[in-house]
N, C-alpha and C positions, 0 to 999 in steps of 0.2 A: 533473396534471403529470408528465411522464414523468422517471425517475431521471436521464437524461442531460441534460435541460433543467434540472433541479435543480442538477447540478454545474456546467454552463456558466454558469448565471445567479446563482452563489453569489458575492456581491461580497466576502465574507470570506475565501475561499480564493484562495491565490496561484496563479499560472498553472503552476508547478511541481508544487504539491500535486494540482492537477486533472490534470496529466498522469500523475502517480504514480498517483491513484485510479482514473484511466481503465485504466491499465495493469493494475493488481490486479484490477479488474472483468473485464477481457479474459481473464486468465489464470486466473480462479477456477474452482474445480470448483462442481458444483450446489448445494452447501451455502453458497457465497459465500467459500470458504476459499482462500488462496493462500499459498505458501510459497517463493517465489523469493527468492533471497539478494541482499543489497544489491548487490554487485558486479555480478550479473546483471541486475538492473534498471538500475544505472547504465550498463552497456555498452549495453544494448538501447535506452536512451532518450538515449543520448549525453550523459550529466550526470555530475557528479562523485559520489563516494560521499557526501561531505558534503552536497550539494545533496538526495540522496534521504533521509538521515538527517533533514534539516530538514524536508523535506516530509512523511515519515512522522510526525514529532513533531506538525506542525501537523494532520494528518488525525486523529490519535489525540486531541489537544486539543479539535478541533472535534466530536469524536463521530462522525466517518465509518468509522473502522475500530478494531478491537481487536487487540492485540499479545499473543501467547502464545508463550514460549519453548518449544522442542522439544528433544529429547535421543535421542542414539543409544542403542542396547541397552546399550552399554558405559558409558553416563553420560555421554559427551562431548556438548557443545553441537551443534547444527546449526542450519540456518536458521530463523527464527522463523515462526510461523502468524500470517498477518495475515487477519481475518474482517471482511468489509463488513458495516457496519450499514446496512441499507436501510429 
């Protein structure tokens, strides 16, 4: 079964979580990593920030993605790194 068929056919995932997962997959590098900010994802998918955050939590809980904090050279926070679990 292809990766996309698994996503589409997963009855456990909400439609918004599926949309966010497909977005992250489409924007990921060759290592399966994506680092788009919540605001960017929300704007491009025409969803609210809170909807994106709920979808991300769902994807993490279901073991579809991992989230890691990223930091600037000066120690400040920047967007998180999301790794796809395929």
